[in-house]
C-alpha positions in Angstrom: 23.1 84.0 308.1 21.5 81.2 310.0 18.5 83.4 310.8 18.1 84.5 307.2 18.4 80.8 306.1 15.6 79.8 308.5 13.5 82.7 307.3 13.9 81.7 303.7 13.0 78.2 304.6 9.8 79.1 306.3 8.9 81.6 303.5 9.4 78.9 300.8 7.6 76.3 303.0 4.6 78.5 303.5 4.6 79.4 299.8 4.5 75.7 298.8 1.1 75.1 297.0 0.7 71.8 298.8 1.0 73.4 302.2 -1.4 76.2 301.1 -3.9 73.6 299.9 -3.7 71.7 303.2 -4.1 74.9 305.2 -7.1 76.0 303.2 -8.7 72.5 303.5 -8.1 72.5 307.3 -9.5 76.0 307.7 -12.6 75.2 305.7 -13.3 71.9 307.5 -12.9 73.8 310.8 -15.8 76.1 310.0 -18.7 73.5 309.9 -16.9 71.5 312.6 -16.8 74.4 314.9 -20.5 75.2 314.2 -21.4 71.6 314.9 -19.4 71.5 318.2 -20.9 74.8 319.3 -24.5 73.6 318.8 -23.7 70.2 320.3 -22.4 72.0 323.4 -25.5 74.1 323.9 -27.3 73.0 327.1 -31.0 74.0 326.6 -34.3 72.4 327.4 -36.6 71.3 324.7 -39.9 70.0 326.1 -41.6 68.3 323.1 -45.2 67.2 322.7 -46.6 64.8 320.1 -50.0 63.2 319.5 -50.2 59.8 317.8 -51.9 60.3 314.5 -53.5 56.9 314.8 -56.7 57.3 316.8 -58.8 54.3 317.5 -62.6 54.9 317.3 -64.0 52.6 320.0 -67.6 53.6 319.5 -69.1 55.3 316.4 -72.6 56.9 316.5 -72.7 56.5 312.7 -73.2 52.8 313.1 -76.6 51.8 314.2 -76.5 49.6 317.3 -78.6 48.8 320.3 -75.6 49.2 322.5 -76.0 51.8 325.2 -72.9 53.3 326.7 -72.5 55.0 330.1 -69.5 56.2 331.9 -69.4 57.0 335.7 -73.2 56.7 335.7 -73.7 59.1 332.8 -75.0 58.1 329.4 -72.8 58.9 326.5 -74.3 59.4 323.0 -71.2 60.6 321.1 -68.3 58.8 319.5 -65.6 57.4 321.9 -62.0 57.6 320.7 -58.7 56.6 322.2 -55.2 57.9 321.4 -51.8 58.4 322.9 -49.8 61.5 323.7 -46.0 61.6 324.3 -44.2 64.3 326.2 -40.4 64.3 326.6 -37.4 66.5 326.9 -35.6 66.6 323.6 -33.0 69.1 324.9 -29.8 68.4 326.8 -30.6 70.7 329.8 -32.7 69.0 332.5 -36.2 70.4 333.3 -36.9 70.3 337.0 -40.3 70.8 338.6 -39.2 74.2 339.9 -38.4 75.2 336.3 -42.1 75.0 335.2 -43.1 78.7 334.9 -46.6 78.0 333.6 -48.4 74.7 334.1 -48.2 72.2 331.3 -51.8 71.7 330.3 -53.2 69.5 327.5 -56.6 70.3 326.2 -59.0 69.1 323.4 -60.1 71.4 320.7 -63.1 71.7 320.2 -63.8 71.0 323.8 -64.8 67.4 324.5 -64.9 65.6 327.9 -62.0 63.2 328.6 -63.4 60.0 330.0 -60.1 58.6 331.2 -56.5 59.5 331.1 -53.7 57.3 332.4 -49.9 57.2 332.1 -49.1 54.2 330.0 -45.3 54.3 330.5 -42.4 56.5 331.5 -38.8 56.5 330.5 -37.7 56.1 334.1 -39.4 55.8 337.5 -37.2 58.4 339.1 -38.6 61.2 337.0 -42.0 60.8 338.9 -44.1 61.7 335.9 -47.6 62.4 337.1 -51.0 63.4 335.7 -53.6 65.7 337.2 -57.2 64.5 336.3 -59.3 67.2 338.1 -60.5 68.8 334.9 -61.1 65.9 332.6 -64.7 66.7 332.2 -63.6 70.1 330.8 -61.3 68.4 328.3 -58.2 69.4 330.2 -55.4 67.7 332.1 -52.0 68.8 333.4 -48.8 67.0 333.7 -45.8 67.4 336.0 -42.6 65.7 337.0 -39.7 66.0 339.4 -37.0 66.2 336.7 -36.8 65.4 333.0 -33.3 64.9 331.7 -32.4 64.3 328.0 -34.9 61.9 326.4 -36.9 61.5 329.7 -40.7 61.6 329.4 -44.0 59.8 329.5 -46.7 58.4 327.3 -50.3 59.2 328.2 -53.3 57.2 326.9 -56.5 59.2 326.5 -60.0 58.1 326.1 -62.4 60.9 325.2 -66.0 61.5 324.0 -65.5 62.7 320.5 -64.5 61.9 316.9 -60.9 61.1 315.8 -60.6 64.4 314.0 -60.4 66.6 317.1 -57.1 68.4 317.9 -55.0 68.3 321.1 -53.4 71.6 322.2 -50.7 72.1 324.8 -49.8 75.2 326.8 -47.2 76.0 329.3 -43.7 77.3 329.7 -40.4 76.3 331.3 -37.2 78.2 332.1 -35.3 78.6 328.9 -38.2 77.7 326.6 -41.1 80.0 326.0 -43.5 77.4 324.7 -43.7 73.6 324.3 -42.4 72.3 321.0 -45.1 70.5 319.0 -43.9 67.7 316.8 -46.4 66.7 314.1 -46.1 63.0 314.0 -46.9 61.5 310.6 -46.1 57.8 311.1 -47.3 57.1 314.6 -45.4 56.0 317.7 -42.9 53.2 317.1 -41.9 50.4 319.4 -38.2 50.2 320.5 -37.6 47.5 317.9 -39.2 49.5 315.2 -37.1 52.6 316.2 -33.9 50.4 316.2 -34.7 49.1 312.8 -35.4 52.6 311.5 -32.1 54.0 312.9 -30.2 51.0 311.5 -31.7 51.5 308.0 -30.8 55.2 308.1 -27.3 54.5 309.3 -26.8 52.0 306.4 -27.9 54.6 303.9 -25.6 57.2 305.5 -22.6 54.9 305.3 -23.5 53.9 301.7 -23.6 57.5 300.6 -20.8 59.0 302.7 -18.1 56.5 301.7 -18.1 57.2 297.9 -18.6 60.9 298.5 -15.6 61.0 300.8 -13.5 59.1 298.3 -14.5 61.4 295.4 -13.7 64.5 297.6 -10.2 63.1 298.4 -9.5 62.2 294.8 -10.7 65.6 293.7 -8.4 67.3 296.2 -5.4 65.2 295.1 -6.1 66.0 291.5 -6.4 69.8 292.2 -3.1 69.8 294.2 -1.3 68.0 291.4 -2.7 70.5 288.9 -1.6 73.4 291.0 1.9 72.1 291.3 2.2 71.6 287.5 0.7 75.0 286.8 2.8 77.1 289.2 5.8 77.4 286.8 3.6 78.3 283.8 2.6 81.8 282.9 -1.2 81.1 283.0 -1.3 80.6 286.8 -4.9 81.8 286.9 -5.9 78.2 286.0 -4.6 77.0 289.3 -6.4 79.8 291.1 -9.6 78.8 289.5 -9.1 75.2 290.5 -8.5 76.3 294.1 -11.6 78.5 294.2 -13.7 75.6 292.8 -12.3 73.2 295.4 -12.9 75.7 298.2 -16.5 76.2 297.1 -17.1 72.4 296.9 -15.6 71.8 300.3 -17.6 74.6 301.9 -20.8 73.2 300.4 -20.0 69.7 301.5 -19.1 70.9 305.0 -22.3 72.9 305.4 -24.4 70.0 304.3 -22.7 67.7 306.8 -23.2 70.3 309.5 -26.9 70.8 308.6 -27.5 67.0 308.5 -25.8 66.6 311.9 -27.9 69.4 313.5 -31.2 68.3 312.1 -32.6 65.5 314.3 -35.7 63.5 313.9 -37.5 64.2 317.2 -39.2 60.8 317.7 -40.1 59.8 321.2 -37.2 58.1 323.0 -36.9 54.4 323.2 -39.3 53.0 325.7 -42.0 55.5 325.2 
């Protein structure tokens, strides 16, 4: 008798619409949460390359001037432009020097000689970020390091003989990444203070939007549960099923949007670069 009583209790408990609603809600929330946790746990490298869209034209041949320019004893009769290039590891897996399968080479297209290239700053001294300048006259330079952990990298300042509309290409490969990720920067490189202000503004917007949306979702779920309880004793129980289906679809959509937002990152150079 006691076993039958316990069985009836669990049957009636599991059949309770409130319990069913809670179980459905928990199961749906678990789907995007598990997706987010899975992608967050992936340890993979992501070597990223970005060119500052702001190029400073130091000398322009379009402007008539009696100024003559020479570099390293050679006369230069073309435009001279300077820009900055950032290279960093956006991934969570470290990239060691031994992991470089194909040399990381930056080149100018169309080919223009690089007059000077120097490392402006690095995220940390221990990464030993270095630059090989043997092929600057051919418009090429290679970079290397001892190890790049998450958000480690360096900023390179380049002065070249050419106009601002030239393109910079990068080639190379590391273990776990077939080619270097190219990030098309549209706003230029930001200082640490500018990045902090941008992140703070974005977080304010997220909090401003997420709080009322969360409140509306909770109120909607409470409303649906109450409706289901009221409709369970009525003949037209299909109304309650429709409400449950609508709630499930809305929760799935909200969960997927949250997961997509969490997984999509803005790959700006790390603070300090």
